[in-house]
Residue, then its C-alpha position, 0 to 999 in steps of 0.5 A: m269829859a274826854r271820854r264823852g267827847s270821843i264818843t261824840v266825834f265817833l258818832s259824827l263820823i258815822l252820821s256823816l258817812m251815813v248822810s253821804l251814803v243816803c245822798a249818793g243813793i238819792t243821787s243814783v236814784r235820781i240819775a236812774a229815774a232821769r235815764v228812764q225818763i230820757l228813754n221814755g221821751m225817746d220812745i214816745g217821740l219815735y212812736s208819735l213821729f211814726g204815727q204820722y204815716d202817709r194816710k193815702l198809702l195806708e188807705e189804698y195799699d195797706l203800706f206804712a211809711l212816713d213821708g220824710s219830705g212833708g209832701g215836697g219830694e226831698v227828704k228833710l232829715a232836719t225837719v224830721y228830727d225837729n219833729l221828733i224833738s218836739y214830742m220828746e221835750p214835753v216828756l223831758k220837762q216832767n217831774s223835778q229833774k233838770l233835763s236839757l237836750k244838748g244834741g243828737g241826730f239820726t244814726g240810720y234810716r231806711l227808705l221804702t225804695d232802698e235795696s231795690g224796694m226791699a221794705f216795700y216788698q216785705q211789707i206786702v209779703n207780711y201783709m198777705k201772709e196775715t191776710l191769707g193764712s197758711q191754708g190759703i197760701q198752700l191752695l194758692l201755691g198748688k194752683m199756680q204751680e200747675r198753671e205756670n208749667k202749662v202756660k210755659d209749655a204752651e208759650e214754647e210750643g207757640r214759639r216753635a210754631e211761629s219759628g217753624g217756617a210753615l208760611e215760608s215753606y208755603d211761599t216757596v211752594v207758591n213761587q215755584a208753582e208760579q215760576a214753573s207756570k210762567e216758564a211752561a207758558a213762555e216755552k210754548e209761546n216760543s215754539g208757536e204751540v197754542p196752549a191747550q185750555p185746561p178744563v174749568a174746575q171749581p178751585a179749592e178755597n185757599p184760606i192761607a192768603v186771607i189769614r196772612r192779610i189778617m196777620k198784618m192788621g193791628l193786633l188790638e183791632l183784632v183782639i179787643p171786642s167792640g164796645n171796649e174802650i182802650s185807654s190812651k193814658e201816658t206817663d213820663a217814666r223818667s219821673l218814676v221810681s224805676g226811671r230816676v236816680l233815687q234818694t237813699g237812706l243810711p244803713i241800719p240794722d233793723g232786722l229786715e230780711n229779704d224773703d226770696s222764696y217762691a211763696a213770697k213771690l207768689l204772695f207779692q204778685q197776688y197783692l199786685m193783682s188785687r190792688l193794681g188796675n188792669f184792662r178788665k178793672p182799670s185803675g182810677g189813678g195814674l195809668s189805667y192798666q197798671v199790671e200790664y205796665i209791670l209786664g210791658g214796662k212802656s209809658a203808654d197804656t196802649d203799648n202795654l196792652k199790646a205787649v200783653a195781647k201779643k204774649l196771650l196770642l203766642v200762648r194760645e197759638g201754642v195751645n191750639f197748635a198742640c190741639l190740632a196736632a193731636d186731633s186726627t180728624k182735624r189733621a185729615q181735614a187740613e190734609a185733604l184741603a192742602l191736597a186740593i190746593a196743591s193740585g190747583f197749583l199743579i204740584p201735588p207733592a207740595a201738599s205737606a208744606i201746605t198742610a203745615a201752613l194751614l194748621f198754623c193759620w188755623s191755630f192762629a185764627e182760633s187763638i184770635l177768638d180765644v184772646r177776644e174772649l179773654f179781653d171780653g171777660g170770658k174764660v178759655p180752657l188752658v188745654k183744649n180738646g176737640t169739643d172745645w174747638q170753635l172755628s171750623l176749617e170751612n169758616l177759616p177764610h171768613l174769620l173777620e165775618g164771625l169774630d164774635s158769633v162763634r167764640r164762647s166762654s168755658e166755665n172751667g177755663m182761665s180768665y184774663e186776670d188768671y193769665l196776667q198772674i201767670f205772666l207776672m211770674t216770668v218777670g224778674k223780682e227786682k223789675k217787678v218790684m220797681r215797676a210796682m212802686d212806679m204805679v203806687e207812686l203815680s197813683v198817690r200823686t194822682i188820687g192823693g192830690k200830692p203831685d210831688f210825692k216820691l216813694d224814695s222820700c218815705i221812711t220805714s225805720i229810724e235809729a235816733s240818738a240824743d245827748v241829754e244833760v241831767n241836772k247839769m251833772k252828767t250827759f247821757t247819750v240814748t239811742r233807740q230804733y223804731c220801724y214799721e213791721 
């Protein structure tokens, strides 16, 4: 009997160990299943949360962002987290597991405007890369680099022409001639000599005085053709991204890297040209001339348009002055007229100073025609030659009488939008991104019916954490991250 009893005790010990092992295995499997269920709950919660992206941003600008303010302008993290939990809890309640959420929160999040709008910038660059493809990017790069260099050279030439002192030298010559004439008349009058009457001659028509009067006119009045309405819209820049103190997120290692390459900058501004309004294609939301705002940074459409017109005129002056300098025929015409004017002043040696003033006025008048053509939707050559020239020296004094009768468009020239794109390259990246966000934000407020909308309440990535108790035995902390790419 003792032998049989010992065997029974041994089997009982073996069975108890096996039962314990099976129970431990079942518990381990249940805990592992619970962990998977918790992770699935967090993933589904984040996917569902980020599925509530702002529709207007996507429709108008192809930008993904979650409005963390609910339209109120200020980020409400507690509300966002409650929204996340509302999607997690149904998943946690599935199966027979007893999963209880004990706490949690966000350990990091990025706003669209953080780090000077890095997420805003990178979303746009990535979108344009997918849209254009590698071949389209290379074509764009080749065209833009050539044009950019030529426009920069023209702008420098225009500055040199304006700062060359041609008109100042002309003023000195005229003043000297008038002073000499007065002194001679006074000397003869004091000596009692009757001044001899000079022979009456037909004086050479001097266009310099006419052009100087035109230069004092309002710039937009000169360069905007009739029939083109100028927007009078204004905004309060202090209420926009670049003018207020922004909300900021919590640092998060979301893998976002800033692309500072030339190609990325070019893609970004190509996007701006396609999505923002300008004088030729005004925007229906916010300011009408949004690209001009990025260039000028003023609160009113009129002021931004004036800044662009001034820059356009400077570039065209450089192009046209260089053309005159290289054209021996036109230089000879200017020298002949200058000599005739100098002879009328009785100071023939001043002909060289008058020639320089004539060339400057001539290039200015030609530039007025060019800029009018650009604003009217036409094209003008980036570099001119004699055949492209529009205004004759004889018609220079009558510029205002034929502003639109002599100007013409060039099929192979550059349009107003082409110049805007070149000018955008001269604006610093941070300033360009901030002002672009200004215009996007203002447009969404206007056309989206969300007057309190703010880009610095828009979330692009989140790192969330949750503490979940499993079957009242163990608490797991799960951390997951999600971002719009």
